[in-house]
C-alpha positions in Angstrom: -6.6 -30.4 209.6 -9.2 -27.7 209.6 -8.7 -25.1 206.9 -11.6 -22.7 207.3 -11.3 -18.9 207.6 -13.5 -15.9 208.5 -14.3 -13.1 206.0 -12.2 -10.8 208.0 -9.2 -13.2 207.7 -9.9 -13.4 204.0 -9.6 -9.6 203.7 -6.1 -9.7 205.3 -5.0 -12.7 203.2 -5.9 -10.9 200.0 -4.5 -7.6 201.3 -1.1 -9.0 202.4 -0.4 -11.2 199.4 -1.3 -8.4 196.9 0.9 -5.8 198.7 3.8 -8.2 199.3 6.4 -6.2 197.3 4.1 -3.9 195.3 4.2 -1.1 197.8 7.9 -0.6 197.3 8.3 -0.6 193.5 4.8 0.4 192.3 5.4 4.2 192.3 8.4 3.9 190.0 6.4 1.7 187.6 3.4 4.0 187.6 5.4 7.2 187.2 7.2 5.7 184.1 4.0 5.0 182.2 1.0 7.0 183.5 2.6 9.9 185.4 0.3 12.0 187.5 -2.7 10.2 186.1 -1.6 6.9 187.7 -4.7 6.8 189.9 -7.0 6.2 187.0 -5.5 2.8 185.7 -4.9 1.7 189.3 -8.7 2.0 190.1 -9.7 0.4 186.8 -7.3 -2.5 187.5 -8.7 -2.9 191.0 -12.3 -3.1 189.6 -11.3 -5.7 187.0 -9.5 -7.9 189.5 -12.3 -7.3 191.9 -14.5 -9.2 189.4 -11.9 -12.0 189.5 -12.2 -12.1 193.3 -16.0 -12.3 193.0 -15.8 -15.2 190.6 -13.3 -17.2 192.7 -15.3 -16.7 195.9 -18.6 -17.5 194.2 -17.0 -20.7 192.9 -15.9 -21.6 196.5 -19.4 -20.9 197.8 -20.9 -23.3 195.2 -18.9 -26.2 196.8 -18.9 -25.5 200.5 -16.4 -27.5 202.5 -14.3 -28.4 199.5 -11.1 -26.9 198.0 -10.6 -26.2 194.3 -8.8 -29.5 193.6 -11.7 -31.5 195.1 -14.6 -29.8 193.4 -12.8 -29.4 190.0 -12.8 -33.2 189.7 -16.6 -33.2 189.7 -16.7 -30.4 187.1 -13.9 -31.4 184.6 -13.0 -34.9 185.6 -10.1 -36.3 187.5 -7.5 -36.1 184.7 -8.0 -32.4 184.0 -8.3 -31.6 187.8 -4.8 -33.1 188.2 -3.5 -31.1 185.2 -4.8 -27.8 186.6 -3.5 -28.6 190.1 -0.1 -29.3 188.7 -0.2 -26.0 186.8 -1.0 -24.1 190.0 1.9 -25.8 191.8 4.3 -24.7 189.1 2.8 -21.2 189.1 3.1 -20.8 192.9 6.6 -22.2 192.9 7.6 -19.7 190.2 6.0 -16.9 192.1 7.5 -18.1 195.4 11.1 -18.1 194.0 10.7 -14.5 192.8 9.3 -13.3 196.1 12.0 -15.1 198.0 14.7 -13.5 196.0 13.1 -10.1 196.6 13.0 -10.8 200.3 16.7 -11.8 200.3 17.8 -8.7 198.4 15.8 -6.5 200.8 17.4 -8.2 203.8 21.0 -8.1 202.5 20.8 -4.5 201.2 19.2 -3.0 204.3 19.9 -5.3 207.3 22.5 -8.0 206.6 24.9 -6.7 204.0 27.7 -9.2 204.9 25.5 -12.3 205.2 25.7 -14.7 202.2 22.4 -14.8 200.3 22.2 -18.6 200.5 22.1 -18.4 204.3 19.1 -16.0 204.2 17.5 -18.5 201.8 18.1 -21.4 204.1 16.7 -19.8 207.2 13.8 -18.2 205.3 12.6 -21.4 203.6 12.8 -23.2 206.9 10.6 -20.6 208.6 8.0 -20.6 205.7 7.9 -24.4 205.7 7.2 -24.4 209.5 4.4 -21.9 209.2 2.9 -23.5 206.1 2.8 -26.8 207.8 0.4 -25.4 210.4 -2.4 -25.0 207.9 -4.5 -22.2 206.5 -6.5 -21.5 209.7 -3.4 -20.7 211.8 -1.9 -18.7 208.9 -5.1 -16.6 208.7 -4.9 -15.8 212.4 -1.3 -14.7 212.0 -2.2 -12.6 209.0 -4.8 -10.6 211.1 -1.9 -9.4 213.4 0.5 -8.7 210.5 -2.2 -7.1 208.4 -3.4 -4.6 211.0 0.1 -3.4 211.9 1.3 -3.2 208.3 -1.9 -1.2 207.3 -1.7 1.3 210.1 2.0 2.0 209.6 1.8 2.3 205.8 -1.2 4.6 205.8 0.3 6.7 208.6 3.6 7.2 206.7 1.8 8.0 203.5 -0.2 10.8 205.3 3.1 12.2 206.7 4.5 12.2 203.2 1.5 14.0 201.7 1.6 16.6 204.5 5.4 17.2 203.9 5.3 16.8 200.1 4.8 19.4 197.4 1.4 19.6 195.9 2.8 20.9 192.7 4.4 17.5 192.2 1.1 15.6 192.0 -1.0 18.3 190.1 -2.8 18.1 187.8 -4.4 14.8 188.6 -5.2 14.2 185.0 -3.5 15.1 181.7 -4.6 14.0 178.3 -1.0 13.4 177.1 -0.7 10.6 179.7 -3.6 8.6 178.3 -1.4 7.0 175.6 0.6 5.2 178.4 -2.5 3.6 179.9 -2.2 0.4 177.9 1.4 -0.3 179.1 0.3 0.7 182.6 -2.5 -1.8 182.7 -0.1 -4.5 181.6 2.4 -3.5 184.3 -0.4 -3.5 186.9 -1.3 -7.2 186.4 1.6 -8.4 188.6 0.5 -5.9 191.3 -2.9 -7.6 191.5 -1.9 -11.2 191.3 -2.6 -13.3 194.3 -6.4 -13.6 194.8 -6.2 -17.2 193.4 -4.7 -18.4 196.7 -8.4 -18.5 197.9 -8.7 -21.6 195.8 -6.9 -23.6 198.5 -9.4 -22.6 201.2 -12.7 -24.4 201.7 -15.5 -22.0 202.4 -18.3 -22.6 204.9 -21.7 -21.1 205.5 -20.1 -18.1 207.3 -18.4 -17.1 204.0 -21.7 -16.3 202.2 -20.8 -12.6 202.0 -17.3 -13.4 200.7 -17.9 -12.2 197.1 -19.0 -8.7 198.2 -16.2 -8.4 200.8 -13.6 -9.7 198.2 -14.7 -7.1 195.7 -14.5 -4.2 198.1 -11.1 -5.5 199.4 -9.7 -5.1 195.9 -11.1 -1.6 195.7 -9.6 -0.8 199.1 -6.2 -2.1 197.9 -6.6 0.1 194.7 -7.1 3.2 196.8 -4.1 2.2 199.0 -2.0 1.9 195.9 -3.1 5.4 194.8 -2.2 6.8 198.2 1.3 5.2 198.0 2.0 6.4 194.5 0.7 9.9 195.1 2.6 10.3 198.4 5.8 9.1 196.8 5.5 11.5 193.9 4.6 14.4 196.2 8.0 13.9 198.0 10.3 13.0 195.1 8.5 14.5 192.0 7.9 12.5 188.8 11.5 12.5 187.5 13.1 11.3 190.7 10.4 8.7 191.3 11.3 7.2 187.8 15.0 7.4 188.4 15.2 5.8 191.8 14.8 2.1 192.5 12.6 1.3 195.5 11.3 4.9 195.2 8.8 4.5 198.0 11.6 3.7 200.4 13.7 6.6 199.1 10.7 8.9 199.7 10.3 7.6 203.3 14.0 8.4 204.0 13.3 12.0 203.3 10.1 12.2 205.4 10.5 13.4 208.9 8.5 11.9 211.8 8.4 12.8 215.5 10.5 10.6 217.8 11.4 8.1 215.0 14.9 9.0 213.6 15.0 6.5 210.7 11.5 6.2 209.4 12.6 3.9 206.5 14.0 1.3 208.9 10.8 1.6 211.0 8.7 1.0 207.8 10.9 -1.9 206.6 10.5 -3.7 209.9 6.7 -3.8 209.2 7.2 -4.2 205.5 9.1 -7.4 206.1 6.0 -8.7 207.7 4.2 -8.2 204.4 6.9 -10.0 202.5 6.9 -12.8 205.0 3.2 -13.1 204.6 3.3 -13.3 200.9 5.9 -16.0 200.9 4.0 -18.0 203.6 0.7 -18.0 201.7 2.4 -18.9 198.4 4.3 -21.7 200.2 1.1 -22.9 201.8 -0.6 -22.9 198.4 2.0 -25.3 197.0 1.8 -27.5 200.1 -2.0 -27.7 199.9 -2.2 -28.6 196.2 0.7 -31.1 196.6 -1.0 -32.7 199.6 -4.2 -33.2 197.5 -2.3 -34.7 194.6 -0.1 -36.9 196.7 -2.8 -37.8 199.3 -1.0 -40.9 200.5 2.2 -39.1 201.3 2.5 -37.6 204.8 2.3 -33.8 205.0 5.6 -33.3 206.6 7.4 -35.2 203.9 5.7 -33.1 201.2 6.8 -29.9 203.1 10.4 -31.1 203.3 10.4 -32.0 199.6 8.9 -28.6 198.6 11.5 -26.9 200.8 14.4 -28.6 199.0 12.8 -27.7 195.6 12.5 -24.0 196.6 16.1 -23.9 197.9 17.6 -25.4 194.7 15.5 -23.2 192.4 16.3 -20.1 194.4 20.1 -20.8 194.4 19.8 -21.3 190.6 17.7 -18.1 190.2 20.4 -16.1 192.1 22.6 -16.6 189.0 20.1 -15.1 186.6 21.1 -11.5 185.9 17.6 -9.9 185.7 15.2 -12.3 187.5 12.6 -9.6 187.8 12.4 -9.0 184.1 12.2 -12.8 183.5 9.4 -13.2 186.1 7.3 -10.3 184.8 7.6 -11.5 181.2 5.8 -14.7 182.2 3.8 -13.7 185.2 1.3 -11.5 183.4 0.1 -14.4 181.4 0.1 -16.9 184.3 -1.8 -14.4 186.5 -4.5 -13.9 183.9 -4.9 -17.6 183.4 -5.0 -18.2 187.2 -7.4 -15.4 188.0 -9.7 -15.4 185.0 -9.4 -18.2 182.5 -9.5 -21.2 184.9 -12.0 -19.9 187.4 -14.4 -18.6 184.7 -14.2 -21.9 182.8 -14.8 -23.9 185.9 -17.8 -21.8 187.1 -19.4 -21.9 183.7 -19.1 -25.7 183.4 -20.3 -26.1 187.0 -23.4 -24.0 186.3 -24.1 -25.9 183.0 -23.7 -29.3 184.8 -25.9 -28.1 187.7 -28.7 -27.1 185.2 -28.3 -30.3 183.3 
């Protein structure tokens, strides 16, 4: 099965997986720690993770036509390649369970309040399994459609919010008293930038030579989008209300008026679901791709079915955890740093050393 992508498709893959749920809860997180100066740590974080994206894409370009599991065997040996691949499977499953619960909560609270959560889990996992089974190339084509619509709607709504918001709420853009919160802010931002590592399941070709540059500017673009979302939310709600309200971006949209559209929040959530679907699909696909490489003798559809059952069981169990979000974020920051920096940097250094030797 062909698994190549274009640089444009890579942009939308990175864009959709990073903005999966971040657009909804980021304003609250940023207002709590950095206040009106939130734009500074957001841009710094986008540059830092932009470097991670450059490392991962350069690594893929060093071994054209191969995915991470295949070329890592040449660099660190078969045993360590299997260990690292197993780690990525567990990491993506952990992330997938969290995103699936977020999706279920969003569906039940806004669209299907009387539907049991396990029913949403069952149908959602079946959908993600079907799409993931089609391979990265087909997923990338789907993401181009999702990405364009989600981007246009999000930016359009943010512009409306800024026009109707109060400038006093977002001024001044910088205050020295807020600097002390930057350390905690950077820590909270790690989960907002996790996801670039999915590129490790995609083999690059000669047409991806400019991928490192495009990946870096994609992260910068996402950073500016995050700034736009945070600033527009605060301009509508103010700092205090942004901190107090859960899903503050959605709450700000409810207040915003738009011509023709009566419920702007429902309109946004319709497209926002596409982003959540995309995030789940690519995470599911990452688990499938790594598992198919490890268990190369097992048929792909059997692996997809097995992973679906694992996801369903873990999600049902996770529903009973009182504060799953807190549990996820307590571990995720370390897992993301390992996946985005430690492993790719180690592999690229060893690959260059072996190449020179």
